[in-house]
C-alpha positions in Angstrom: 21.3 -25.8 -0.6 21.3 -22.5 -2.4 21.8 -19.4 -0.5 18.6 -17.4 0.1 17.6 -15.0 -2.7 16.8 -11.6 -1.1 14.6 -10.7 -4.1 12.4 -13.6 -3.3 11.9 -12.7 0.3 9.2 -10.3 1.6 10.8 -7.6 3.8 10.2 -7.3 7.6 7.4 -4.8 6.8 5.2 -7.9 5.9 6.2 -9.7 9.1 5.1 -7.0 11.5 2.2 -7.8 13.9 -0.3 -5.9 11.7 0.5 -5.1 8.1 -1.2 -4.5 4.8 -2.1 -7.8 3.0 -4.1 -6.7 0.0 -5.9 -3.9 -1.8 -9.1 -4.1 -3.8 -9.8 -1.5 -6.5 -13.1 -1.0 -8.3 -12.2 -0.4 -11.9 -14.1 0.8 -15.0 -11.9 -0.9 -17.6 -10.7 -4.3 -16.3 -8.5 -5.1 -19.3 -6.7 -1.8 -19.3 -6.1 -1.8 -15.6 -4.9 -5.4 -15.4 -2.6 -4.8 -18.3 -1.1 -1.7 -16.7 -0.1 -3.5 -13.5 1.2 -6.5 -15.4 3.3 -4.2 -17.6 4.3 -1.4 -15.3 5.1 -3.5 -12.2 5.4 -7.0 -13.7 2.7 -8.5 -11.5 1.5 -12.0 -12.3 -2.2 -12.6 -13.0 -3.2 -15.3 -10.5 -7.0 -15.4 -11.1 -9.4 -14.1 -13.7 -13.2 -14.2 -14.0 -15.5 -12.1 -16.2 -15.5 -9.3 -13.6 -12.4 -9.8 -11.5 -8.6 -10.1 -11.9 -6.3 -10.9 -9.0 -2.6 -10.1 -9.4 0.4 -10.7 -7.2 4.0 -11.8 -7.0 5.8 -14.9 -5.7 2.4 -16.7 -5.7 0.9 -14.2 -3.2 -2.3 -12.4 -4.3 -2.5 -8.8 -3.2 -4.1 -6.6 -5.8 -7.7 -7.3 -6.6 -9.3 -5.5 -9.5 -13.1 -5.6 -9.5 -15.0 -4.5 -12.6 -17.8 -2.1 -12.6 -18.3 -0.5 -16.0 -20.9 1.9 -14.7 -18.8 3.3 -11.8 -18.3 7.0 -11.8 -14.7 8.2 -11.9 -12.9 8.7 -8.6 -13.0 12.2 -7.1 -9.8 13.4 -5.4 -11.8 15.6 -3.2 -13.6 12.7 -1.6 -12.2 10.2 0.8 -10.5 7.2 -0.8 -7.1 6.1 -2.0 -4.1 8.4 -2.1 -1.8 5.6 -3.2 -1.0 1.9 -2.9 2.7 1.5 -2.1 4.5 -1.6 -3.5 7.6 -2.5 -1.6 10.6 -3.9 -3.5 12.6 -6.4 -1.5 16.0 -4.8 -2.3 17.5 -1.6 -3.7 18.8 -3.6 -6.7 15.3 -4.7 -7.5 14.2 -1.0 -7.5 17.2 -0.3 -9.8 16.1 -3.0 -12.3 12.5 -1.7 -12.2 13.8 1.9 -12.9 15.5 0.7 -16.0 12.4 -1.2 -17.0 10.4 2.0 -16.5 12.8 4.1 -18.6 13.1 1.5 -21.4 9.3 1.3 -21.7 8.8 5.1 -21.3 6.3 4.6 -18.5 5.6 8.0 -17.0 6.0 8.9 -13.4 4.5 11.7 -11.4 7.3 12.2 -8.9 10.3 10.7 -6.9 11.5 11.4 -3.4 14.1 10.4 -0.9 12.2 9.9 2.4 15.3 9.0 4.5 13.7 5.7 5.5 13.0 4.8 1.9 13.5 5.8 -1.8 10.3 6.1 -3.7 8.7 6.7 -7.1 5.1 7.9 -7.7 2.8 7.1 -10.6 -0.8 7.2 -11.5 -2.6 4.3 -13.0 -5.0 4.7 -16.0 -7.9 5.5 -13.8 -6.1 7.9 -11.6 -5.3 5.7 -8.6 -2.0 6.7 -7.0 0.8 4.2 -7.0 4.1 4.2 -5.1 7.0 1.9 -5.8 9.8 2.0 -3.3 12.6 0.3 -1.5 13.4 0.7 2.2 16.8 1.7 3.5 18.3 -0.5 6.2 16.0 -0.1 9.3 19.1 0.0 11.5 19.8 3.4 10.1 16.3 4.9 10.7 16.2 7.7 13.2 13.7 7.3 16.0 12.8 9.8 18.7 10.8 7.6 21.1 7.9 6.2 18.9 8.4 8.8 16.1 10.5 8.2 13.1 12.3 10.7 10.9 10.6 10.8 7.4 11.7 13.5 5.0 10.9 14.5 1.4 14.1 15.2 -0.4 15.4 14.9 -4.0 16.1 11.3 -5.0 19.5 10.2 -6.3 18.2 8.0 -9.1 21.7 7.5 -10.6 22.9 6.2 -7.2 20.1 3.6 -7.2 20.8 2.5 -10.8 24.5 2.0 -9.9 23.3 -1.0 -7.8 23.1 -3.0 -11.0 24.9 -3.1 -14.4 22.5 -1.1 -16.7 23.7 -2.8 -19.9 22.8 -6.3 -18.7 20.2 -5.8 -16.0 16.8 -7.1 -16.9 13.4 -6.9 -15.2 11.5 -10.1 -16.2 8.7 -9.4 -13.7 8.0 -8.4 -10.2 10.5 -10.0 -7.8 9.0 -12.8 -5.7 9.3 -10.9 -2.5 7.4 -7.8 -3.7 4.4 -7.0 -1.5 2.2 -4.0 -0.5 4.3 -2.2 2.0 1.7 0.4 3.0 -1.5 2.1 2.0 -2.0 5.9 2.0 -5.6 7.1 2.3 -7.5 10.4 1.6 -9.6 11.1 4.6 -11.7 14.0 6.0 -10.2 14.4 9.4 -6.9 13.3 11.0 -8.2 12.8 14.6 -10.9 10.5 13.3 -8.3 8.6 11.3 -6.2 8.1 14.4 -9.1 7.1 16.6 -10.2 4.4 14.2 -6.8 3.0 13.0 -4.7 3.6 16.2 -7.2 3.4 19.1 -9.4 0.8 17.4 -7.3 -1.3 15.0 -4.1 -1.1 16.9 -1.5 0.8 14.8 0.8 3.3 16.5 1.4 6.8 15.2 5.0 7.1 13.9 4.7 10.5 12.5 1.6 12.6 13.1 0.3 16.1 13.7 2.1 17.6 10.7 0.7 19.2 7.6 -2.7 17.4 7.8 -1.4 13.9 7.7 -0.7 11.0 10.1 1.5 7.9 9.6 1.1 4.6 11.6 2.6 1.2 11.9 3.3 -1.8 14.1 6.6 -3.5 14.8 8.7 -0.3 14.4 8.1 -0.1 10.7 8.1 3.5 9.4 4.4 3.2 8.3 2.0 0.6 7.2 -0.9 3.1 6.9 -1.2 6.8 6.4 -3.9 9.3 5.8 -4.1 12.9 4.8 -6.6 15.7 4.2 -4.6 17.5 1.6 -7.4 17.5 -1.0 -10.2 15.9 1.0 -10.4 17.9 4.3 -14.0 17.6 5.7 -14.9 14.7 3.4 -17.7 12.5 4.5 -18.4 8.9 3.6 -17.2 7.9 0.2 -19.7 7.5 -2.7 -19.9 3.7 -3.1 -20.7 4.2 -6.8 -17.2 5.6 -7.6 -14.3 3.7 -9.0 -11.1 3.6 -6.8 -10.6 2.0 -3.5 -13.1 -0.8 -2.8 -11.5 -2.3 0.3 -8.2 -3.3 1.8 -7.0 -6.1 4.1 -4.9 -5.9 7.2 -3.1 -9.1 8.1 -2.4 -10.2 11.6 0.6 -12.5 12.3 -1.1 -13.5 15.6 -4.7 -14.7 14.9 -5.7 -13.6 18.4 -5.1 -10.0 17.5 -8.3 -10.1 15.3 -10.4 -10.8 18.4 -8.6 -7.8 20.1 -9.4 -5.6 17.1 -13.0 -6.7 17.2 -13.2 -5.8 20.9 -11.6 -2.4 20.6 -13.8 -1.4 17.6 -17.0 -2.7 19.3 -16.1 -0.5 22.2 -16.1 2.4 19.7 -19.5 1.3 18.6 -18.2 0.2 15.2 -20.0 -2.8 13.7 -17.6 -5.7 13.1 -18.9 -8.3 10.7 -17.6 -11.9 10.6 -16.1 -13.1 7.3 -15.2 -16.8 7.7 -12.8 -16.9 10.7 -11.8 -13.3 10.0 -13.6 -10.0 10.4 -14.5 -6.8 8.6 -15.4 -3.3 9.6 -16.1 0.0 7.8 -13.9 3.0 8.5 -15.3 6.5 9.1 -15.3 7.2 5.4 -17.1 4.1 4.3 -14.1 1.9 3.3 -14.5 -1.7 4.2 -11.4 -2.9 6.1 -10.8 -6.7 6.4 -8.8 -8.2 9.3 -7.4 -11.5 8.2 -4.9 -14.0 9.4 -1.4 -13.8 7.8 
């Protein structure tokens, strides 16, 4: 039997009790947007209809593009998506992707060393933020109680590229273990964010109360979900006629946790709707959040 291929294996971020399973985007130009994620990240098109494209890696669907030609452009001052963060299984996978990016002259908007991870930032053709990153060894993360050290430092891109042989390294497509590692939201108020996603859904704050943002996770991951008010402080419910974030799904490794989420949100007087054997609620800014079995 062949040895396991780490590039084909999702990281422990996707095995945490609650983690991000999928993101749905409302898009104005379905062809352009699907082409971007196929080309930039190497995602595989798993399903297509006249008004929807589902993309993923390793046979797992996790990016849903839903067409609405009449949607208004997203507004960064409103609540919505700050970025969808795609997690590479290994640092070498990130290195191969960097070389793919450079070879195809795909523009980036930034790059940072966060101590727990190494990350690149981009914007898709309709202005949705994208992060592509690899985690450092979790054994080296620095925790103080339930809070983890996350920094924003210059990124040693050359050091990442040295993980592979640049002359021969290729990036034929997204590695099979690539998944959405976290989602970062634009919100109107951080305490309301924490009340819904921590007290109601069940994430725990891992870095909060700083600079208008809060970071949360389960299973001692650095963060599965974050929200900030950097451009959207005071924002109310999102305009449903805008392009951008349409919904996202939180997966539960224990199906019983969905019942616990339903109970906690109901106690907050949040309506929870059944969807099959799963559930859906709307966060304080009008974004549908699906709670599904992993």
